[in-house]
C-alpha angles and dihedrals in degrees: 000000000000130000106008105168143045126302118234123255112280094039119117090255100042089156090073139279136224136190116338130212111214134194108219122206101190093181092058092031090233132139120200123194109241097174140345124200119212130193122217091225090059092235115201115200108197093198144353121019136148142226124198120191106209123215093257092052098260115134127222115202129196110198096218116226090008118088094238139103130184140187125212135190118241090266092054101260112149108237102165132026121181139175131204117233116277111287095019127104139163124203090208133040123192138168129203141157114266139168122218119222109180119200094221129073127255115281122236137184128177129201135180111264108224088215091056135282121033143297113225120197117207130185139153114194112221099008112125103182102063110125099164145002127228116205117215119197136178148156089250133026090250098049102062120154134177111284102168149332129229130181116243109268108171142323092309115029118199112211122191115208133174092229121109094198106160085207121058141177134166135217120212111223131197125226091278093052095254115146112248096183144329127235127230116274113257135187117242116256124218 
């Protein structure tokens, strides 16, 4: 990374400067400024820092010893500005695609729905490929059958089914409907 910090008064960009992307011509020993990314708060990183150019041209900046990180479009427009919690810092900030594969099974809880049937709560901490949940219900733990399907909504998805169980389990399904894993079977709580 080159140029994390703020230029001194009298420079062309006295309002502040951030990371710079340079074109280097090693044969001619010449560096040409391709892009410079500024921050409205005039951040001045005394040391460290990082800049990641993403495949689509966006730029992710870690502001070194300061607890901030920012993302810019290719033309330099600030599109994300974040701050680490007080007392935390990171001298580098990176992003990448990743897929979570937890070692535990999905979690499930079932409660009586006052309007009839049951509400089943499904979650799977760390799993990133869940697209939907299938609720299984039965009169015994060994006689479960499909009682409903709900698309994944957030960390804990509440699913209303007309089944009274009292035994329930869920399967976590990917975008193609393939079962990723099944929870333990639980008994519905009042």
